[in-house]
C-alpha positions in Angstrom: -6.6 64.5 43.2 -10.2 65.3 44.8 -10.8 68.0 43.0 -9.7 66.3 39.5 -12.3 63.4 40.7 -14.7 67.1 41.4 -14.4 67.8 38.0 -14.9 64.3 36.7 -18.8 64.3 38.4 -19.2 67.5 37.3 -18.6 66.5 34.4 -21.0 63.3 34.3 -23.7 65.4 35.8 -23.3 67.3 33.0 -23.2 64.5 30.7 -26.5 63.2 32.1 -28.4 66.2 31.4 -27.3 66.1 27.2 -28.1 62.2 27.6 -31.2 62.5 29.6 -32.8 65.5 26.9 -31.4 63.0 23.7 -33.2 60.5 24.7 -36.3 62.1 26.0 -36.5 63.8 22.6 -36.2 60.5 20.5 -38.5 59.0 22.8 -41.1 61.2 22.0 -40.5 60.8 18.6 -40.9 57.3 18.7 -43.6 57.4 20.3 -45.5 59.6 17.5 -43.5 58.6 14.4 -44.3 54.6 15.3 -41.1 53.6 14.5 -40.5 51.4 18.3 -37.6 51.7 20.3 -34.9 51.9 17.4 -35.9 55.9 18.0 -34.6 55.9 21.9 -31.7 54.1 21.1 -30.4 56.7 18.3 -31.3 59.2 21.2 -29.4 57.1 23.7 -26.5 56.9 20.9 -26.5 61.1 20.4 -26.7 61.6 24.1 -23.4 59.5 24.7 -21.5 60.8 21.9 -22.3 64.8 23.7 -21.8 63.1 27.0 -19.0 60.6 26.6 -16.4 62.3 23.7 -17.8 66.2 23.0 -17.7 67.1 27.1 -14.8 64.3 28.5 -12.9 64.6 25.1 -12.3 68.5 25.6 -10.8 67.5 29.1 -8.9 64.9 27.8 -7.7 67.6 25.3 -6.9 69.6 27.6 -5.4 67.6 30.8 -3.5 64.7 28.2 -0.2 65.4 29.8 -1.0 64.9 33.1 -2.6 60.9 32.6 -0.5 58.4 33.5 1.2 56.1 31.0 1.1 52.5 31.1 4.5 51.5 29.1 3.7 48.6 27.3 5.8 47.1 24.5 3.4 44.3 23.1 0.0 43.3 23.1 -0.8 40.5 26.1 -3.2 38.0 24.3 -3.6 35.6 27.4 -4.7 38.8 29.6 -7.0 40.0 26.5 -8.4 37.0 25.8 -8.6 35.5 29.6 -9.9 38.9 30.0 -12.9 38.2 27.5 -13.9 34.6 28.5 -14.6 36.2 32.1 -16.7 39.3 30.6 -18.8 36.9 29.2 -19.0 34.2 31.4 -20.3 37.4 33.6 -22.5 38.9 31.1 -24.4 35.1 31.4 -24.4 34.9 34.5 -26.1 38.0 34.8 -28.8 36.9 32.3 -29.3 33.8 34.4 -30.4 36.3 37.2 -32.7 37.8 34.5 -34.1 34.6 34.0 -34.9 33.6 37.2 -36.2 36.8 38.4 -38.8 36.8 35.4 -37.0 39.5 33.6 -37.7 41.8 36.2 -34.7 43.8 36.6 -33.8 43.6 33.2 -34.9 47.0 30.9 -38.1 46.9 29.3 -39.0 45.7 25.7 -41.6 46.4 23.9 -40.5 43.0 22.1 -38.6 44.6 18.7 -36.1 42.6 17.0 -33.7 45.1 15.9 -32.6 44.6 12.4 -28.4 43.6 12.5 -26.5 46.3 10.8 -28.7 48.6 12.7 -28.3 47.2 16.5 -24.1 46.7 14.9 -23.9 49.7 14.5 -25.7 51.7 17.1 -25.8 48.8 20.4 -21.9 47.9 19.4 -20.0 50.2 17.4 -20.8 53.2 19.1 -20.7 52.8 22.9 -18.0 50.9 22.8 -15.6 53.5 21.5 -17.8 56.0 23.0 -18.2 54.6 26.8 -14.2 52.7 26.3 -12.8 56.6 25.8 -14.6 58.1 28.6 -14.4 55.5 31.4 -11.4 53.9 30.6 -9.4 56.4 28.8 -10.3 59.0 30.8 -11.5 58.9 34.1 -9.7 55.6 34.7 -5.9 57.3 32.9 -6.7 60.4 35.3 -7.1 58.8 38.4 -4.6 55.8 38.2 -2.1 58.0 39.4 -3.3 57.1 43.0 -3.4 53.4 42.2 -4.8 51.0 39.8 -7.8 50.0 42.0 -9.3 52.7 43.5 -9.0 54.3 39.9 -10.7 50.9 38.5 -12.8 51.3 41.1 -14.1 54.6 40.6 -14.7 54.1 36.7 -16.2 51.3 37.4 -19.1 52.1 39.3 -19.3 55.8 37.4 -19.9 53.3 34.7 -22.2 50.5 35.8 -24.4 53.6 37.4 -24.6 55.2 34.0 -26.4 52.2 32.6 -29.2 53.6 35.4 -30.5 49.7 35.3 -30.0 47.4 37.9 -28.7 44.0 36.0 -27.0 46.0 33.3 -25.5 48.2 36.1 -24.0 45.2 37.9 -22.6 43.9 34.7 -21.8 47.0 33.1 -19.4 47.3 37.2 -18.0 43.9 36.6 -16.8 44.5 32.9 -15.4 47.9 34.0 -13.6 46.1 36.4 -12.3 43.2 33.7 -11.6 46.1 30.8 -9.5 48.5 33.5 -7.2 45.7 34.1 -7.0 44.5 30.3 -6.5 48.5 29.8 -3.5 48.0 32.1 -1.8 45.3 30.7 -2.0 46.4 27.3 -1.7 50.0 27.4 -4.5 50.3 24.0 -7.4 51.7 25.1 -8.5 50.1 21.1 -8.4 46.8 22.5 -10.7 47.1 25.2 -13.6 49.1 22.5 -12.6 46.2 20.5 -13.8 43.4 22.7 -16.2 46.0 24.4 -18.1 45.7 20.9 -17.7 42.0 20.5 -19.5 41.5 24.3 -22.4 44.0 22.7 -22.4 42.2 19.3 -23.1 39.3 21.1 -26.4 40.5 22.1 -27.6 41.7 18.7 -26.6 38.5 17.2 -28.2 36.7 19.3 -31.7 36.5 18.9 -31.3 36.6 15.4 -30.4 32.6 15.9 -33.1 30.2 14.6 -32.5 28.5 18.2 -32.9 31.2 19.8 -36.4 32.0 19.7 -37.5 28.4 21.1 -34.4 27.7 23.2 -32.3 30.5 23.4 -33.0 31.9 27.0 -32.9 28.2 28.0 -29.3 27.3 26.9 -28.2 31.4 28.0 -29.2 30.3 31.8 -27.7 26.9 31.5 -24.9 28.6 30.8 -24.6 31.3 33.2 -25.2 28.8 36.0 -22.1 26.9 34.7 -20.4 30.1 34.6 -21.3 31.3 38.2 -19.9 27.5 39.4 -17.2 28.5 37.6 -16.4 32.2 38.6 -16.7 31.3 42.2 -13.9 28.8 42.1 -11.8 30.9 40.8 -12.2 33.5 43.7 -12.3 30.8 46.2 -8.9 29.4 44.1 -7.6 33.0 44.1 -8.8 34.1 47.3 -5.6 34.8 49.4 -4.4 37.3 46.0 -7.3 39.1 46.1 -6.8 43.0 46.7 -8.2 44.8 49.7 -9.0 47.4 47.7 -8.0 51.4 49.5 -11.5 53.4 49.0 -10.7 57.0 48.9 -14.1 58.1 50.9 -13.8 61.6 49.3 -13.7 60.7 46.0 -17.5 59.3 46.1 -18.7 61.7 48.7 -18.9 64.9 47.2 -21.2 66.8 46.2 -20.9 65.8 42.3 -20.3 62.4 42.5 -23.8 62.2 45.2 -25.8 64.2 43.1 -24.3 62.1 40.0 -25.5 59.0 41.8 -29.1 59.9 43.3 -29.9 60.7 39.4 -28.4 57.1 38.4 -30.3 55.4 41.2 -33.4 57.6 40.4 -33.9 56.7 36.9 -33.2 52.9 37.5 -36.1 52.5 40.1 -38.3 54.5 37.7 -37.7 51.9 34.9 -37.8 49.6 37.7 -41.5 50.6 39.1 -43.2 52.1 36.3 -41.4 50.0 33.4 -40.9 52.4 31.2 -38.0 52.2 29.0 -36.1 55.4 28.1 
């Protein structure tokens, strides 16, 4: 299994090469053509397509018989709805933190409101399909033979790092853990793809609501504070049930994983310090 994790690390590094190249090229095109952030979003999707679908797709096709299978006879709606509710609350908590820090930890924005159709396809549909396939279907699916918690931790840490932004990374890590649980309980990747789409679609649609311009951030902050209290109460109430996750150190302390971490954290620092949105 340690060899498999190292292979995953090398694939993540190769994916970063494709991803960053696509983002920088399209960002440059966006600057010279004055099309705003839409060029960077398209570049992110192209890079993500190459990284998550092409690279991990080839890996999956070669190794699909080795993936652990979850035998589920029916889809548990309680798990799905409950998991999505926790995801939305976690999103609101992160939004409240973003507001409390005066948006200093968020991804820099040029103020452009993305058209609904464009945003739903490039920000909601494509990332949901590509990222769920790579991080839940492939990475979690292969490593969960060593246990649900170590596999979900590995997948979610890599998923969080991939976002290369401090707040987005924290949110993505939490969402990744929740989606690994939902995928484990349902055995159907389309479920987490649909939930991922719904989460991203909210961020696309909210700026287009009339109330958002004047009171949107205030409402999100209030809901975020309430969500933080609810989540804290749930954790305290169920603290005795919380698992002690065995962390295989060799899964994280190896050459490709360390390099992947350094690159992703380095990009996050670059965005934070220089205010560069790529």
